[in-house]
PAKEFI-175501 format. One record per atom (N, C-alpha, C): x, y, z. Coordinates in steps of 0.05 Angstrom, whole numbers, plus 5000, padded with zeros to 4 digits. Example, Ala and Ser with C-alpha at 12.3 -4.5 7.8 and 13.67 -1.06 7.14 Angstrom:
<atoms>
526448865156/524649105156/526449345156/525749555142/527349795143/525850015157/
</atoms>
This chain:
<atoms>
237992769027/236792738991/238492758979/240792898979/243192898962/244392678957/244492418975/245192178970/244291948963/241392108954/239291828941/238991828910/237991658903/237491638874/234191508875/232991658851/231291548836/231191398807/231191188806/231491078785/228791088761/228291208739/226291118729/227590898702/224690738703/224890478680/223590578662/223890558636/222190598611/223090868603/223891068583/225691248568/223291358550/220391408556/217791498537/217591708549/215591888548/214092118545/213392108582/212691958591/212391888627/215591918641/217191878626/219891808643/220892178638/220392228611/222292468608/220792648626/217992718634/217292908646/217392808673/217892538679/217992478709/220892608719/222792638700/225092638718/225293008717/223793078696/223293428698/221793568720/220393418728/217393428750/219593418778/221293168776/222893068804/223793418812/225393488789/227693698800/225893908806/223493998787/221894258795/220394138824/219993898837/218893888861/220693888886/223393928868/225193948892/226993658895/226793538886/228393218889/231693348879/234293348904/235993378891/238593138892/237092948896/238492778895/239592598863/240092418858/240992238821/238192218816/237992298787/236192158775/237291958755/235291738746/238091598728/234691478708/234991468686/232991358669/233891178659/232290928653/233690628645/231890618619/232390588595/231590528570/232790338552/230890138540/231289918527/231990018500/231790228489/231790328465/234490508463/235990548443/238990688444/238691038447/235791198441/235291408441/234491548467/234291758461/233691928487/230891908482/229192018501/225892048500/225692198482/223292068458/222292258435/218992218435/217492358420/215692358421/213892178399/211792048410/211291748397/209291888375/207792028380/205192058353/206592128327/208892228328/209892378302/211192078282/211091828299/212291588287/210591508259/207891468263/205791488244/204891648225/206291958233/206492128208/208192238203/209392478222/211492598206/213692428201/214992248220/217192128219/217291898200/214691768198/214591608171/214091768141/213891958141/213492188114/215492258107/217792228139/221092278125/220892588131/217892718139/218593038136/220593088175/220192898192/222092938208/223592738220/226292798228/227792628234/228692548266/229292368272/228992358301/230192598322/232092708316/232992898322/230993138328/228793168308/226293348307/224893298329/224693008335/222192958352/222692828385/225892928385/226192898416/224493118431/223793038456/222193128477/223893278485/225993348494/227993548501/231493458489/231993608484/235993628478/236793518499/238793378495/242093268512/242493438527/242193658522/243593958540/241793958560/239393968557/237293968574/237993828597/237993508595/238193378614/241093358627/242993428617/245693508628/245493688645/244293988640/243494118657/242294098680/240493928687/238993848710/239393528716/242793548710/243693298723/241493028719/240392988702/238792738700/240192488681/241992308685/242692118676/241791898660/243491758630/241391588633/243791358621/241891078627/242590878614/241290718593/242490818578/240390688548/241190408536/239790278515/240190038509/239989778523/238389808546/238689568567/235789608575/234989348584/232189288596/232289288625/229989188638/229489128664/229388928655/229788618680/230388388687/228288328703/228788428734/228088428752/227788688774/226588688796/225688888815/225488638836/227288708869/227388648883/227288898906/223888918912/223289118931/224389148955/225288858971/225788768991/229088889001/230488918981/233089018980/233689228961/231689358958/231689628933/233089538907/233389378895/234789318884/232789308850/234989338823/232989238809/235889048785/234888918777/236488788755/235688768727/238088978711/238088998679/238988748670/237688738650/238988438624/241988428619/243288598619/246088668621/247588498653/245488458667/246988288692/247788498713/247488818705/247588938716/246088968744/246389068774/244889008794/244989388801/243489548811/242489798815/241189778843/241890018857/241090038882/238590288882/236390308891/234790558888/233490598911/233190848912/231590918942/228190998933/227391078912/225091108898/225991008863/223790868863/222890738830/220890818819/220990888800/219290938780/219290788756/216390718754/215990468734/214590548707/215290698689/214390838665/214590558637/213690498647/213790148625/213590178602/211190278604/209290308576/207790058569/208190078537/206289768532/207389678509/206889468506/208189248482/206389188466/206989098431/204589078419/203688838422/201888798411/199688498413/201188358388/201888138389/203288018364/200787858357/201587888334/199387668312/201087298319/198587148323/200486828324/197986698308/199986728282/199086628261/201486458242/201286308226/203686178214/204186478191/206786488190/208386638178/208386928194/207486918212/207887228228/210287348235/212987138231/215387258229/217487358209/215487268179/216887338152/217887598159/220487698136/220287928133/218288038117/218988328119/216588568104/213788558134/214088448152/212288458166/212788588187/211688908202/212589048215/210489118236/211389188267/209289268280/209789578280/208189838297/209190078291/209690188319/211090148337/211990208357/214190378367/216190308352/218290428355/219790618337/221290808340/222890898319/224290678301/224890458311/227290278296/225290098280/222190078283/219789988270/220190198248/218690398248/218690588226/221490608213/223790558222/225990598205/225490318181/224890048190/224789878176/222689978155/220189928162/217790078144/218390238125/219390498133/221190628106/222890538086/223990338092/225190118074/223589958048/221589968057/218789828044/216990018032/216890248042/214490488036/215290538003/214890437982/216290497956/213690557940/213890737933/210990887915/210490587892/207390657885/206390437869/206590097882/208590067907/208289827923/205489727934/204489497944/202989427961/203389457988/201289638004/201589558033/199389478041/199589278058/196389138077/197289258103/195589348112/194989408145/193089278158/194089028174/192488908190/190889118216/188789188219/187789338241/187289598233/183989548236/183489878230/182890058254/185490088268/184590288295/186290508288/186390718304/187290958304/190990948291/192390758297/194490678281/194390698253/191890438253/192990348230/191490508208/189890778216/188790908203/190791148186/192191218204/193991428205/196091248191/197591118198/199290928177/198190918150/196390918148/194590808124/195391058105/193991338114/194191578103/196491648096/199391658111/202091728105/202891488082/202591288087/202991088060/201391218040/198691248036/197291308010/198591608004/199691788027/200892018012/203991927997/204691758009/207891637991/206691457967/204491467963/204191367938/203891047937/203490947958/203790607959/199990567958/199790227944/196990217944/196190087970/194390137977/194090108007/191089968016/190889798033/188889608045/189689608065/186789718079/186689598109/185489418113/185189138131/183688928144/182789028166/180789018172/179288998200/177088728208/177388588227/176288358237/173088498247/173588778247/170388758260/168888888238/166288948244/164588968219/164789248216/166089378233/166989688222/170289888239/171190078209/174190118236/172790298263/175490248279/174890468309/171790338320/171290108318/168689988326/168690018358/171089998366/171689918399/171290168415/171690478397/172990708407/170690958398/168190908382/167291068362/163890988357/162891248353/160091148343/159491068307/158290918307/158190918273/157891118255/157191358260/157791558238/160591568240/162291608263/165091668257/166491478247/165391198248/167691018228/166191018199/163991008190/162791178166/164891358155/164591528173/166391868160/169091678152/171391618167/173591488165/173091378140/171491108131/171490938117/170991078089/169691318087/168791488069/171691568056/172691798078/175191978066/177591778063/177591548073/180091398070/179891298040/176791208030/176791138001/177291307988/175991557994/175491787968/179291797968/181291827993/184191837984/185491567968/183091357967/184391197949/185890897963/184890857992/185590668016/182090478005/183490188003/181290018004/180589918039/178289968044/177289908073/175689558075/177089448089/175789168082/175689058117/172388978121/171288958146/170488678145/170188598172/169788328178/170888058164/173688098162/175387968156/177287908174/177187648174/180087498199/181787378177/185487548188/188287458181/188387128196/188086968180/189386728187/192786568177/193686708155/196386658156/198186868144/200786888139/201686988123/203486798106/203286818075/205086658063/207286778046/209586638048/211886758030/212186717997/212186857985/212086867955/214986997950/214786937917/217287117907/217487427910/218787457920/219087847925/216887947941/214887837950/213187847964/212287647987/210687798008/208487598021/205087588015/204087458016/201587368022/199287318044/197287678046/196487608075/193587358068/193387168077/191487028075/188687048098/186487058088/183887068102/182286788111/181886758139/178486518134/177686468111/176586738105/174486738076/176086628053/178386618054/179786518036/181186738009/180286968017/181487178006/184487188005/185787267989/188687357994/189187597977/191587657998/192287937990/195687967990/196087997964/198888077961/199588327974/202388287977/203688567992/206888627993/207688777993/210288817998/211088948029/209288988034/209989138064/207089028078/207888958103/205388878123/205489068147/203589198159/204189398181/201889238195/202289108222/200189038244/200389198266/197589328268/196889488284/193689338297/194589118316/191689058326/192489118360/192989248367/192989338392/195289358411/195089378445/197989318457/196889188486/198289218497/198989048531/200189198547/199789248569/201489408592/203889198596/206389408606/208789198610/208689228642/208288948640/207288908683/208288608693/209688488665/210488268682/211388248700/214188408704/215988408724/214888528744/212688758745/212388848768/210888638788/209288468769/207588238775/210488058803/211987978779/214287778789/214787838820/215488258819/216388298844/214688368865/211388278867/210588308885/208188458884/208888658859/206588908861/203688778851/201688928862/199088848854/198888998818/198188828808/197188908775/194488798773/192888888746/190688818738/190988888713/189589078698/189989138670/192089378678/194489278682/196789458690/196989408716/199289658720/200189638750/198189778758/196989678792/195289848793/196490038820/195590278817/196190498830/194790718836/194990788867/192591018877/193391278862/191191468878/190591658861/193591908866/195591758880/198091928880/199591808857/199491568841/200291438826/202791268840/202591138871/203990998881/202590728877/204890528877/204090208878/203290158899/203389888903/202789808933/205589758948/207489828935/210189898945/210090218950/210790238981/210590618982/213090748967/214790618961/217790748946/217290678919/215290538909/214890508880/212690638862/212690808844/209890888836/210490838802/208490878787/208290778765/205990968751/207891028722/205191198700/205091148679/203491298659/203491158630/201290978625/202790878602/200190708601/201790388614/202390298627/203490128636/200990168671/200390428677/198990398706/195490478701/195090308717/192290228721/190890418744/188790598742/188390848761/186090858758/184790938786/181691118792/181791218774/180291398759/178991648749/176391658764/176591928779/174492028788/172492158773/172492168743/170392348733/168792038725/169991898712/167991648703/168091478725/168791508739/168891318776/168891038770/170891008751/172290678753/175390638745/176590418749/178790468740/179090408709/181990528697/182290538673/185490488668/185690488646/188990438632/189190618607/190490878602/190790998580/193091018572/192891038540/194791018526/194791258506/195991408519/196491728511/197991918521/199492048503/201192278516/200592408536/198092548532/196592618553/197292498581/196392338588/196492118613/197592068624/200592028596/203091918606/204192228620/204292458622/205092708622/204592778645/202692798654/199492878675/200792668698/201192458683/200292228715/203192298722/205392258708/208392328714/208892588733/206792778737/207393008752/206092888777/203992738774/202792688807/204792518820/206492278805/208092188816/210392288823/210892438809/213692618818/213792728838/210692838852/210293008870/210692888899/209192608892/208992338912/211892328919/213492298898/216092218910/217892378926/217192598925/217992908932/216692918963/214492728972/213692768998/210593028996/209692978972/206993188967/205493028959/203093068959/200492878957/198492938939/198793078910/196593168891/195092938871/192692988887/191492738869/191192788844/191292528829/191192588791/187892568789/186892778773/184992758773/183892898743/185092758721/185892958696/183192858677/181892998655/180292888637/182292788617/181492508609/183392418581/182292568560/184592678542/183692668516/186192568499/185392658470/187792408457/186792658431/188892518404/188292698379/188692478358/188792498331/189392408314/189592558288/191592528274/191492648246/191392538221/189792538211/190292378179/188692548166/190892598131/190392748111/190293048126/188693248125/188293418123/186093448153/186293238166/183993248186/185593188214/183993408239/186093328262/183693288285/183093048286/180792898302/182192958330/180493098346/181293218382/178593038393/179692858415/177292708429/178892768460/175592838471/175992898500/174192678511/174892578541/173892408545/173092118545/171891898547/171891678540/168591548539/168891478516/165891508497/163791188509/165791018524/164090778525/162190778548/159690678535/157990668551/155490878550/155990988526/154491178525/151091078514/149391228514/146591188508/145091308487/146391578476/146091728461/148291838445/147991948420/149592128419/148592248389/150392528389/149192808385/151992878356/150592868330/152792948314/152593218304/154093408304/154693688299/155793788270/154493878254/156593918229/155293688206/156993738181/156693548157/159193328167/157493098170/159592868177/158792678148/156292748133/156392588104/157892648088/158492848082/159992988060/161793118064/163293298088/164293538099/166893338111/168093458124/170893388136/171193608168/169093748175/169093898196/166393848213/167093688237/163593608254/164893548278/162893508291/163193428322/161393178322/162492998349/159692818349/160492788382/158192828398/158092938421/156892678432/157892488452/157392268469/155992228493/153192188499/151792278528/151192018544/150692028560/149191878580/148191998607/145091858603/143392068613/143492368614/142792448584/144292768582/146192938583/147592778597/150892938600/152692888584/153792978571/156792978551/158192788570/159492608563/161392428576/163492448556/163392518520/166192578507/165392668490/166992768462/167192928440/169192728424/168092728398/169592678377/170092928364/172593158354/171793398340/174193338323/172793408295/174293348272/174493628263/176693758264/177594048254/175694238264/175394178292/172794298300/174194398330/175594558331/177794608355/174694768385/172894868375/171595048393/170094778395/168794578386/167494358396/169394158420/171794198417/173594008426/173494258455/174194398458/174494598483/172394598500/169894698485/167494768493/165794448510/167094228492/166293958504/167293828522/170393948526/171593848548/170093978577/168994188579/168094398600/165294278603/163494168589/160793988587/160793768607/164093668596/164493418614/165193508643/167393588642/167993638670/166193788693/164693958680/162494058699/159793978695/160093738686/157593488682/155393718677/155493888657/152694068653/150893908627/148293938628/146093798612/145594018592/145493928565/144893998545/142693898530/141194068515/139093898503/141093808470/140293578466/139993508441/140893688417/138193748413/137993888389/139394208390/140594308412/141794498414/144494468403/145794208422/148194128415/148794098382/146293988370/146293958339/145794198321/144794368327/144894688318/147094818314/148294768285/150994858281/150695258283/147595318281/147395558290/147895678311/147695508332/148195568362/151295598372/152195858379/155295818388/155695648408/157795528408/158995318429/158795428448/159295678458/159395788482/157495848493/154995838473/152595828488/151495558508/153095378497/152495138515/152995138540/154495318545/155495318583/153895468593/151195638584/149395708597/146795548610/147095578626/144195368646/141595648653/
</atoms>
């Protein structure tokens, strides 16, 4: 194994964990991480929070310092992207023309932002929020009392709105659906976040479709199909992401909504694994294929992939969980709520900022959204994993301890 090389394409959370786990699992050969950004792997969630707010620098959000990788003999080739994979000859071609041989290949390609396809989408003053470079640009325009328009009322959009409001900007969120977070949560939580953002001074506009962006003197104007117009010094677009899978598909790997992998994170090629945002995998808890965009998935799936590359088969079977920080609130999400047939609110969601929403399917909890409620989050995970039936009135009763929910 000493003369073998494992190349990891992508330099995000999954790549950082993959390299470490390879060493822990006994990989003795070379490890090379190839990334199209110039920076070492860094934490992504702070980009829309502490990094945008200016309370942390890039050096503060590195997943591990350079000295760690040097000690583990993990090499990097940064600032260069992947152009092609040749599985037959076990080579990759980079966009600088380099051709590299691999014995094992790990695709931690992540995702790319969904771009606006409207007139004016390429004007200056418009940014997506995916990389540190994106945020560096946003910071130059995030000026107190200036106008910021955020297109998209998902978690990234709302997190960004919270930070820009704290920086003193006049913030408006434009969402095409009837409510913010419509795709991922129940109506009461959407109403809660609309209330809180409104209380903090953010304007939320729903059921509005952006049709174009027009340049004006010193500003742009966001134009909607209903003829509403919003002047903006800064426009941030957060309308979702797509998996980076095209090069894998061109190489003959099986893809769907991402690069398809088995329970060991192996692709249709036995010498190539994939993990993180780009991987389409079967989740035995929910009994369906899913693709997850989360730090937790990127990290845990990378451990499974590294074990497989070292000849060990450890099936990936982890409950998804996520989080979102906005103002003084930490939202912790366990499980996937899609497909619920009822939900229960525990706590004061109408006026307070501490509560939990439990999503049920056939009387069993399948997901929980917990705002400033760590006990509900932790016990909620157990309820999901252990498939425990809990009466809805018991879940809603704040006078009953969450630990008592586990009693059957």
